[in-house]
N, C-alpha and C positions, 0 to 999 in steps of 0.2 A: 764202075769201069772194069773191064776184063783186061788184064795185063798180060801181054805176050812180050818176050824179051826186049824188043826195041819199041815198036808203037803200041800205043793203046788201040786195041782192034774194035772195041764196041763200047759205046756209051749208051745207057739206058736208064730211064727213070723207072724205079722199081715199085712205086706206089707208096701209101701210107700205112705205117703200123707193121709190126714184127710178122705177122702172118702173111700180109699181102707182099711185103718185100721178099720173104722167104719163098713163096710160091713163084713170084716173077723170077727170082734168080734161078730157081730149079729149072724152069722152063728155058730160060736164057742159056744156061749151061748145057742143057740137052742138045742145043744146036751148034755149039762151039766145040770142035774137036779136042783141042789141047789148050788148057788154060794154065798159065803160070802163077796168076794171083788175081784176087779181087780187091778192088780199091773203092771204098765208100767215100765220096765227096758230098758234103752236105753241111747242114746247120745244126745247132745244138743250143739248148738252154743250159746256162750255168748255175749250178747251186750256189747260194749265197756264201756258203762257208769255203768255197773252192778258191776265193780270191782271184776270180777271173773277170775280165771286163768284156762288154760288147765290142766285137771287132777283133778279139784275139783269135789266133789259130792254134788248133791243139791237134794231137794225134793219139790213137789208142789201138791196142790189140788186146784189151782187157775188157769183158762185157758181162754185165749182169742184167736181170730183168725183175727188178722189185717194185711193185705198185705201192702207193702210199696207203691204200685201203688195207692190204695184207699187213703192211709194217705196223700199222696201227691197230691190228688185230679186228678189223672191221669185216674181213673176209679171209679165206684161205689162200695161200700163195700156191699156184699150181704149175708155174713156169719151172724150167729146168735149172740146172746148176750153172755156177759161173763158168765162163769160157774165156780162156786167156792163152796168149803166147801162140797165136795162130799165124804169125808171119813166118815161122820156120826158117829164120835167117834169110829170107827172100828180100823183104822191103828194107831192112837195115842196110843193105848193100846198094840200094837204088837211090837215085838223086832226088827223091820225092819229099824228103823231110828236112826242114830248115832246122838248124841247131837252135834258132830263136823260139821255136814253138815248144810248148810244154807237153809232156806226155801225161795223159790223163786216164782215169777209169770211167767207162761210159756206162751208165744205167739206161736201160731201154725198156721202160716199164710198158704195161699194156694200155695205158692211157696217159694223157697229157696231164702233168701235175699243175694245178692252178692255185694250190695252198700256198700262202706266204710261209716260208720256212727261213728263219734266221739261223737256226742250227738243225742238225740232223734229227729226224723224228726218232730214230733208234740208233744205236751205236754203230751197227753195220753200215749205215748210210754215210758215215763220216769219211769213208775212202772214196765215195762217188764224187767226181768233179762235175760231169755233164749229163745231160738227159738228151737222148736221141731215140725216137720210137721206132726205129727200123734196125738199128745195129745188131741186136741181140738175134733177130731172126736171120740176118745174113750170116752172122758168125756161126749159127747153128748149122746152116747148110754147108758153110766152108769146112766146119770141122767134121762133119759126117763124110764129106768128100775128100778130105786131106788136102784142100786148097789154101794156100796162104791168103789171109785177109788182114787188111788195115783199114782204119777209118781215119780220115783227115777232115776235121770239122771247123767251121767259122762259128764263134759264139755270136748268136743271133739276138739272144735275149736272156734275161735273168728269170729263172724259174719263179712263177708266182702269179697272182691275178693279173698283172699287166704284161705277162709274158706273151700272150697271143698278139696283142697290139705291137709289142716290140718286134716280134718275129715278122709280122706282116710288113712293117716299116723297113725292116733290115735284111731279110733273107736274101732276096734277089741280088742285091748290091754286094753283100758280103760274100756269098757263094761265088759270084762272078769274079771278085778280087781274089778269092782263094784259088780259083782256076788260073788266073793270071799268074799268081805267085808260083804255082806248080810248074806252069809252063816256063817260067823264068829259070827255076831250078833244073828243069830238064834241058833247056838251051844251054845253060852254063855248063852242065855236065858233059853235053855232046861236044861243046868246043873245046873242052880240056881233056 
């Protein structure tokens, strides 16, 4: 979603994966003259050590892109550095975040992790809470263009071999619920 001071002026599916999402966002931005902020609404898989459950809502402005293969030294990591604090004090003053939601660090690997992991594969992963395969690409575009960016995600599955089935069963319902909750927050804010 692209945010202008009051209404959300554009909603668009940006595709799957960091690259496709980044390219789609660049194209969308080029057609919108003034953007106050970008909000990603979507689903995410929770890492088992994050102590999150399916159905939880979380928010993040802290993004990395580390794949399991590179972390296990099966290949080289070629993604960029960590991106954080992209909301530039824009979203904290908005009515979009419930005090009940947990702030997380989002990992956006170049692939979907299907390995069962009860603990982080390497120490750096211990700070990651959720996995969303588009967030890093969007954050990269927003950082380059100095546009505030925030993701609000529904935990649709637990990362691992059953994750895809859980995602298929849960994503539509939970992302719809997330949109309803955000609309309630916006309505409450506009009434008060």
